Gaussian input, Z-matrix of N, CA and C with variables (Angstrom, degrees):
# hf/3-21g

backbone

0 1
 N
 C     1     B1
 C     2     B2     1     A1
 N     3     B3     2     A2     1     D1
 C     4     B4     3     A3     2     D2
 C     5     B5     4     A4     3     D3
 N     6     B6     5     A5     4     D4
 C     7     B7     6     A6     5     D5
 C     8     B8     7     A7     6     D6
 N     9     B9     8     A8     7     D7
 C    10    B10     9     A9     8     D8
 C    11    B11    10    A10     9     D9
 N    12    B12    11    A11    10    D10
 C    13    B13    12    A12    11    D11
 C    14    B14    13    A13    12    D12
 N    15    B15    14    A14    13    D13
 C    16    B16    15    A15    14    D14
 C    17    B17    16    A16    15    D15
 N    18    B18    17    A17    16    D16
 C    19    B19    18    A18    17    D17
 C    20    B20    19    A19    18    D18
 N    21    B21    20    A20    19    D19
 C    22    B22    21    A21    20    D20
 C    23    B23    22    A22    21    D21
 N    24    B24    23    A23    22    D22
 C    25    B25    24    A24    23    D23
 C    26    B26    25    A25    24    D24
 N    27    B27    26    A26    25    D25
 C    28    B28    27    A27    26    D26
 C    29    B29    28    A28    27    D27
 N    30    B30    29    A29    28    D28
 C    31    B31    30    A30    29    D29
 C    32    B32    31    A31    30    D30
 N    33    B33    32    A32    31    D31
 C    34    B34    33    A33    32    D32
 C    35    B35    34    A34    33    D33
 N    36    B36    35    A35    34    D34
 C    37    B37    36    A36    35    D35
 C    38    B38    37    A37    36    D36
 N    39    B39    38    A38    37    D37
 C    40    B40    39    A39    38    D38
 C    41    B41    40    A40    39    D39
 N    42    B42    41    A41    40    D40
 C    43    B43    42    A42    41    D41
 C    44    B44    43    A43    42    D42
 N    45    B45    44    A44    43    D43
 C    46    B46    45    A45    44    D44
 C    47    B47    46    A46    45    D45
 N    48    B48    47    A47    46    D46
 C    49    B49    48    A48    47    D47
 C    50    B50    49    A49    48    D48
 N    51    B51    50    A50    49    D49
 C    52    B52    51    A51    50    D50
 C    53    B53    52    A52    51    D51
 N    54    B54    53    A53    52    D52
 C    55    B55    54    A54    53    D53
 C    56    B56    55    A55    54    D54
 N    57    B57    56    A56    55    D55
 C    58    B58    57    A57    56    D56
 C    59    B59    58    A58    57    D57
 N    60    B60    59    A59    58    D58
 C    61    B61    60    A60    59    D59
 C    62    B62    61    A61    60    D60
 N    63    B63    62    A62    61    D61
 C    64    B64    63    A63    62    D62
 C    65    B65    64    A64    63    D63
 N    66    B66    65    A65    64    D64
 C    67    B67    66    A66    65    D65
 C    68    B68    67    A67    66    D66
 N    69    B69    68    A68    67    D67
 C    70    B70    69    A69    68    D68
 C    71    B71    70    A70    69    D69
 N    72    B72    71    A71    70    D70
 C    73    B73    72    A72    71    D71
 C    74    B74    73    A73    72    D72
 N    75    B75    74    A74    73    D73
 C    76    B76    75    A75    74    D74
 C    77    B77    76    A76    75    D75
 N    78    B78    77    A77    76    D76
 C    79    B79    78    A78    77    D77
 C    80    B80    79    A79    78    D78
 N    81    B81    80    A80    79    D79
 C    82    B82    81    A81    80    D80
 C    83    B83    82    A82    81    D81
 N    84    B84    83    A83    82    D82
 C    85    B85    84    A84    83    D83
 C    86    B86    85    A85    84    D84
 N    87    B87    86    A86    85    D85
 C    88    B88    87    A87    86    D86
 C    89    B89    88    A88    87    D87
 N    90    B90    89    A89    88    D88
 C    91    B91    90    A90    89    D89
 C    92    B92    91    A91    90    D90
 N    93    B93    92    A92    91    D91
 C    94    B94    93    A93    92    D92
 C    95    B95    94    A94    93    D93
 N    96    B96    95    A95    94    D94
 C    97    B97    96    A96    95    D95
 C    98    B98    97    A97    96    D96
 N    99    B99    98    A98    97    D97
 C   100   B100    99    A99    98    D98
 C   101   B101   100   A100    99    D99
 N   102   B102   101   A101   100   D100
 C   103   B103   102   A102   101   D101
 C   104   B104   103   A103   102   D102
 N   105   B105   104   A104   103   D103
 C   106   B106   105   A105   104   D104
 C   107   B107   106   A106   105   D105
 N   108   B108   107   A107   106   D106
 C   109   B109   108   A108   107   D107
 C   110   B110   109   A109   108   D108
 N   111   B111   110   A110   109   D109
 C   112   B112   111   A111   110   D110
 C   113   B113   112   A112   111   D111
 N   114   B114   113   A113   112   D112
 C   115   B115   114   A114   113   D113
 C   116   B116   115   A115   114   D114
 N   117   B117   116   A116   115   D115
 C   118   B118   117   A117   116   D116
 C   119   B119   118   A118   117   D117
 N   120   B120   119   A119   118   D118
 C   121   B121   120   A120   119   D119
 C   122   B122   121   A121   120   D120
 N   123   B123   122   A122   121   D121
 C   124   B124   123   A123   122   D122
 C   125   B125   124   A124   123   D123
 N   126   B126   125   A125   124   D124
 C   127   B127   126   A126   125   D125
 C   128   B128   127   A127   126   D126
 N   129   B129   128   A128   127   D127
 C   130   B130   129   A129   128   D128
 C   131   B131   130   A130   129   D129
 N   132   B132   131   A131   130   D130
 C   133   B133   132   A132   131   D131
 C   134   B134   133   A133   132   D132
 N   135   B135   134   A134   133   D133
 C   136   B136   135   A135   134   D134
 C   137   B137   136   A136   135   D135
 N   138   B138   137   A137   136   D136
 C   139   B139   138   A138   137   D137
 C   140   B140   139   A139   138   D138
 N   141   B141   140   A140   139   D139
 C   142   B142   141   A141   140   D140
 C   143   B143   142   A142   141   D141
 N   144   B144   143   A143   142   D142
 C   145   B145   144   A144   143   D143
 C   146   B146   145   A145   144   D144
 N   147   B147   146   A146   145   D145
 C   148   B148   147   A147   146   D146
 C   149   B149   148   A148   147   D147
 N   150   B150   149   A149   148   D148
 C   151   B151   150   A150   149   D149
 C   152   B152   151   A151   150   D150
 N   153   B153   152   A152   151   D151
 C   154   B154   153   A153   152   D152
 C   155   B155   154   A154   153   D153
 N   156   B156   155   A155   154   D154
 C   157   B157   156   A156   155   D155
 C   158   B158   157   A157   156   D156
 N   159   B159   158   A158   157   D157
 C   160   B160   159   A159   158   D158
 C   161   B161   160   A160   159   D159
 N   162   B162   161   A161   160   D160
 C   163   B163   162   A162   161   D161
 C   164   B164   163   A163   162   D162
 N   165   B165   164   A164   163   D163
 C   166   B166   165   A165   164   D164
 C   167   B167   166   A166   165   D165
 N   168   B168   167   A167   166   D166
 C   169   B169   168   A168   167   D167
 C   170   B170   169   A169   168   D168
 N   171   B171   170   A170   169   D169
 C   172   B172   171   A171   170   D170
 C   173   B173   172   A172   171   D171
 N   174   B174   173   A173   172   D172
 C   175   B175   174   A174   173   D173
 C   176   B176   175   A175   174   D174
 N   177   B177   176   A176   175   D175
 C   178   B178   177   A177   176   D176
 C   179   B179   178   A178   177   D177
 N   180   B180   179   A179   178   D178
 C   181   B181   180   A180   179   D179
 C   182   B182   181   A181   180   D180
 N   183   B183   182   A182   181   D181
 C   184   B184   183   A183   182   D182
 C   185   B185   184   A184   183   D183
 N   186   B186   185   A185   184   D184
 C   187   B187   186   A186   185   D185
 C   188   B188   187   A187   186   D186
 N   189   B189   188   A188   187   D187
 C   190   B190   189   A189   188   D188
 C   191   B191   190   A190   189   D189
 N   192   B192   191   A191   190   D190
 C   193   B193   192   A192   191   D191
 C   194   B194   193   A193   192   D192
 N   195   B195   194   A194   193   D193
 C   196   B196   195   A195   194   D194
 C   197   B197   196   A196   195   D195
 N   198   B198   197   A197   196   D196
 C   199   B199   198   A198   197   D197
 C   200   B200   199   A199   198   D198
 N   201   B201   200   A200   199   D199
 C   202   B202   201   A201   200   D200
 C   203   B203   202   A202   201   D201
 N   204   B204   203   A203   202   D202
 C   205   B205   204   A204   203   D203
 C   206   B206   205   A205   204   D204

   B1=1.4493
   B2=1.5212
   B3=1.3126
   B4=1.4680
   B5=1.5266
   B6=1.3034
   B7=1.4611
   B8=1.5319
   B9=1.3197
   B10=1.4640
   B11=1.5232
   B12=1.3003
   B13=1.4668
   B14=1.5259
   B15=1.3255
   B16=1.4581
   B17=1.5336
   B18=1.3159
   B19=1.4584
   B20=1.5275
   B21=1.3273
   B22=1.4617
   B23=1.5257
   B24=1.3363
   B25=1.4701
   B26=1.5194
   B27=1.3298
   B28=1.4534
   B29=1.5163
   B30=1.3154
   B31=1.4665
   B32=1.5279
   B33=1.3160
   B34=1.4678
   B35=1.5293
   B36=1.3287
   B37=1.4717
   B38=1.5286
   B39=1.3191
   B40=1.4691
   B41=1.5207
   B42=1.3118
   B43=1.4718
   B44=1.5208
   B45=1.3263
   B46=1.4711
   B47=1.5294
   B48=1.3304
   B49=1.4659
   B50=1.5218
   B51=1.3357
   B52=1.4640
   B53=1.5336
   B54=1.3501
   B55=1.4596
   B56=1.5165
   B57=1.3103
   B58=1.4584
   B59=1.5325
   B60=1.3192
   B61=1.4642
   B62=1.5183
   B63=1.3227
   B64=1.4689
   B65=1.5214
   B66=1.3268
   B67=1.4615
   B68=1.5322
   B69=1.3161
   B70=1.4694
   B71=1.5222
   B72=1.3228
   B73=1.4624
   B74=1.5306
   B75=1.3240
   B76=1.4630
   B77=1.5285
   B78=1.3213
   B79=1.4745
   B80=1.5328
   B81=1.3234
   B82=1.4693
   B83=1.5255
   B84=1.3155
   B85=1.4627
   B86=1.5245
   B87=1.3209
   B88=1.4677
   B89=1.5264
   B90=1.3265
   B91=1.4642
   B92=1.5282
   B93=1.3195
   B94=1.4691
   B95=1.5229
   B96=1.3280
   B97=1.4613
   B98=1.5203
   B99=1.3225
   B100=1.4604
   B101=1.5311
   B102=1.3225
   B103=1.4720
   B104=1.5257
   B105=1.3232
   B106=1.4723
   B107=1.5254
   B108=1.3126
   B109=1.4642
   B110=1.5236
   B111=1.3211
   B112=1.4593
   B113=1.5181
   B114=1.3172
   B115=1.4678
   B116=1.5176
   B117=1.3163
   B118=1.4630
   B119=1.5203
   B120=1.2971
   B121=1.4646
   B122=1.5256
   B123=1.3177
   B124=1.4670
   B125=1.5282
   B126=1.3068
   B127=1.4660
   B128=1.5185
   B129=1.3049
   B130=1.4583
   B131=1.5228
   B132=1.3268
   B133=1.4631
   B134=1.5183
   B135=1.3110
   B136=1.4579
   B137=1.5194
   B138=1.2984
   B139=1.4504
   B140=1.5128
   B141=1.2948
   B142=1.4564
   B143=1.5245
   B144=1.3382
   B145=1.4587
   B146=1.5241
   B147=1.3345
   B148=1.4630
   B149=1.5216
   B150=1.3270
   B151=1.4606
   B152=1.5212
   B153=1.3128
   B154=1.4651
   B155=1.5250
   B156=1.3267
   B157=1.4650
   B158=1.5213
   B159=1.3045
   B160=1.4639
   B161=1.5277
   B162=1.3405
   B163=1.4692
   B164=1.5270
   B165=1.3225
   B166=1.4592
   B167=1.5320
   B168=1.3125
   B169=1.4677
   B170=1.5134
   B171=1.3315
   B172=1.4709
   B173=1.5228
   B174=1.3260
   B175=1.4649
   B176=1.5271
   B177=1.3153
   B178=1.4732
   B179=1.5220
   B180=1.3339
   B181=1.4705
   B182=1.5309
   B183=1.3332
   B184=1.4732
   B185=1.5288
   B186=1.3500
   B187=1.4547
   B188=1.5166
   B189=1.3056
   B190=1.4718
   B191=1.5220
   B192=1.3056
   B193=1.4546
   B194=1.5263
   B195=1.3124
   B196=1.4558
   B197=1.5238
   B198=1.3134
   B199=1.4632
   B200=1.5205
   B201=1.3185
   B202=1.4618
   B203=1.5201
   B204=1.3310
   B205=1.4731
   B206=1.5159
   A1=107.74
   A2=115.72
   A3=120.41
   A4=109.52
   A5=115.21
   A6=120.52
   A7=109.53
   A8=115.73
   A9=120.93
   A10=108.94
   A11=115.27
   A12=122.45
   A13=106.50
   A14=116.24
   A15=121.26
   A16=110.28
   A17=115.36
   A18=123.63
   A19=111.46
   A20=116.01
   A21=120.96
   A22=110.78
   A23=116.06
   A24=121.40
   A25=114.13
   A26=118.31
   A27=120.46
   A28=114.14
   A29=118.23
   A30=121.42
   A31=109.90
   A32=115.79
   A33=121.61
   A34=113.07
   A35=118.11
   A36=120.29
   A37=111.14
   A38=117.37
   A39=120.52
   A40=109.80
   A41=116.65
   A42=120.39
   A43=111.64
   A44=117.26
   A45=119.33
   A46=112.56
   A47=117.46
   A48=119.82
   A49=112.67
   A50=116.41
   A51=122.70
   A52=111.04
   A53=114.91
   A54=121.34
   A55=109.19
   A56=116.13
   A57=121.95
   A58=108.06
   A59=116.13
   A60=120.94
   A61=112.11
   A62=117.56
   A63=120.68
   A64=111.85
   A65=118.22
   A66=120.83
   A67=109.21
   A68=116.82
   A69=120.75
   A70=110.88
   A71=116.94
   A72=120.33
   A73=110.47
   A74=117.20
   A75=120.76
   A76=111.17
   A77=117.13
   A78=120.21
   A79=110.85
   A80=116.61
   A81=120.42
   A82=110.84
   A83=116.76
   A84=121.12
   A85=110.32
   A86=117.02
   A87=121.06
   A88=110.65
   A89=117.16
   A90=120.90
   A91=111.18
   A92=117.39
   A93=121.29
   A94=110.77
   A95=116.34
   A96=119.64
   A97=110.93
   A98=116.99
   A99=120.72
   A100=110.82
   A101=116.60
   A102=120.26
   A103=111.56
   A104=116.82
   A105=120.94
   A106=113.09
   A107=116.93
   A108=121.60
   A109=111.36
   A110=114.55
   A111=121.46
   A112=107.78
   A113=116.01
   A114=120.12
   A115=111.28
   A116=114.33
   A117=122.41
   A118=114.60
   A119=119.22
   A120=121.27
   A121=109.64
   A122=116.82
   A123=119.38
   A124=111.18
   A125=115.39
   A126=121.71
   A127=107.97
   A128=114.68
   A129=120.89
   A130=107.14
   A131=115.99
   A132=121.34
   A133=107.37
   A134=115.91
   A135=121.03
   A136=108.73
   A137=115.47
   A138=117.17
   A139=112.04
   A140=114.35
   A141=122.13
   A142=106.13
   A143=116.05
   A144=120.59
   A145=112.54
   A146=117.53
   A147=122.78
   A148=113.43
   A149=115.95
   A150=121.46
   A151=105.81
   A152=116.86
   A153=119.04
   A154=113.90
   A155=118.28
   A156=118.69
   A157=114.76
   A158=118.01
   A159=120.84
   A160=114.05
   A161=120.66
   A162=118.60
   A163=112.51
   A164=116.47
   A165=119.90
   A166=110.01
   A167=117.27
   A168=120.92
   A169=112.23
   A170=116.77
   A171=120.81
   A172=109.98
   A173=116.86
   A174=120.50
   A175=111.19
   A176=117.43
   A177=120.26
   A178=110.21
   A179=116.45
   A180=120.41
   A181=111.47
   A182=116.21
   A183=120.99
   A184=111.22
   A185=116.84
   A186=119.45
   A187=115.55
   A188=117.16
   A189=119.83
   A190=110.18
   A191=116.38
   A192=122.38
   A193=108.41
   A194=116.09
   A195=122.37
   A196=109.00
   A197=116.96
   A198=119.98
   A199=112.10
   A200=117.76
   A201=121.39
   A202=112.12
   A203=116.37
   A204=120.26
   A205=111.07
   D1=132.54
   D2=-179.83
   D3=-141.85
   D4=157.61
   D5=178.27
   D6=-142.90
   D7=161.38
   D8=177.26
   D9=-154.64
   D10=159.56
   D11=175.08
   D12=-127.57
   D13=103.22
   D14=-177.33
   D15=-79.27
   D16=159.25
   D17=-177.59
   D18=-65.31
   D19=140.28
   D20=-179.84
   D21=-93.68
   D22=161.23
   D23=-176.06
   D24=-60.10
   D25=-26.64
   D26=-178.50
   D27=-82.58
   D28=-4.10
   D29=-179.78
   D30=-65.01
   D31=145.03
   D32=-176.81
   D33=-54.23
   D34=-41.84
   D35=-177.98
   D36=-65.21
   D37=-35.67
   D38=177.95
   D39=-70.73
   D40=-44.15
   D41=179.90
   D42=-64.71
   D43=-40.83
   D44=-175.11
   D45=-77.12
   D46=-31.97
   D47=-179.02
   D48=-97.15
   D49=-17.17
   D50=-176.03
   D51=54.02
   D52=38.50
   D53=179.20
   D54=-121.10
   D55=149.25
   D56=176.41
   D57=-85.48
   D58=94.25
   D59=-177.76
   D60=-71.01
   D61=-12.25
   D62=179.57
   D63=-69.21
   D64=-20.59
   D65=175.84
   D66=-63.15
   D67=-52.20
   D68=178.74
   D69=-64.21
   D70=-36.97
   D71=179.34
   D72=-64.83
   D73=-40.14
   D74=178.86
   D75=-66.79
   D76=-41.36
   D77=176.45
   D78=-62.41
   D79=-43.99
   D80=178.92
   D81=-63.84
   D82=-37.77
   D83=177.92
   D84=-64.47
   D85=-47.23
   D86=179.56
   D87=-60.02
   D88=-41.35
   D89=179.15
   D90=-65.78
   D91=-42.94
   D92=179.30
   D93=-64.60
   D94=-41.89
   D95=178.74
   D96=-66.02
   D97=-37.38
   D98=178.06
   D99=-63.45
   D100=-41.55
   D101=178.38
   D102=-65.43
   D103=-33.64
   D104=-177.31
   D105=-83.58
   D106=-14.92
   D107=-175.09
   D108=-68.33
   D109=136.55
   D110=172.40
   D111=-108.24
   D112=146.57
   D113=179.99
   D114=-54.57
   D115=137.34
   D116=174.79
   D117=65.20
   D118=13.00
   D119=176.19
   D120=-110.63
   D121=135.12
   D122=178.41
   D123=-72.67
   D124=155.98
   D125=174.04
   D126=-124.13
   D127=145.92
   D128=175.21
   D129=-128.16
   D130=121.98
   D131=177.37
   D132=-121.52
   D133=133.56
   D134=176.96
   D135=-145.99
   D136=160.54
   D137=177.65
   D138=170.65
   D139=-177.60
   D140=175.32
   D141=-97.95
   D142=97.57
   D143=-175.35
   D144=-85.80
   D145=-8.70
   D146=178.27
   D147=52.90
   D148=28.08
   D149=179.58
   D150=-167.82
   D151=126.27
   D152=-174.47
   D153=-91.07
   D154=1.31
   D155=-178.17
   D156=-130.65
   D157=-59.28
   D158=-169.22
   D159=-61.21
   D160=-53.87
   D161=179.76
   D162=-62.46
   D163=-35.74
   D164=179.13
   D165=-63.88
   D166=-40.02
   D167=176.46
   D168=-62.28
   D169=-42.18
   D170=177.91
   D171=-62.14
   D172=-44.71
   D173=-179.26
   D174=-67.52
   D175=-37.53
   D176=175.86
   D177=-62.80
   D178=-44.05
   D179=178.96
   D180=-61.51
   D181=-26.80
   D182=179.33
   D183=-84.48
   D184=-0.36
   D185=175.48
   D186=104.97
   D187=1.61
   D188=179.02
   D189=-83.54
   D190=149.54
   D191=-178.77
   D192=-110.28
   D193=126.22
   D194=179.06
   D195=-70.66
   D196=130.54
   D197=-178.37
   D198=-67.00
   D199=-15.39
   D200=178.85
   D201=-93.36
   D202=-3.33
   D203=-178.55
   D204=-75.90

């Protein structure tokens, strides 16, 4: 079981760079979860992703299944 709180749009780094930093955060999360995964064991990841589409798409592409799907 893992959780994360991704950066929100009002954060200074997002405002100053005008970039969606949650893309990199989602990739880093998927990589960390992959490293922690043990064969044949389920994983549960949840959190405040502060974005209803982009990070979820990255995690889906990494093989995770959205519980709302």
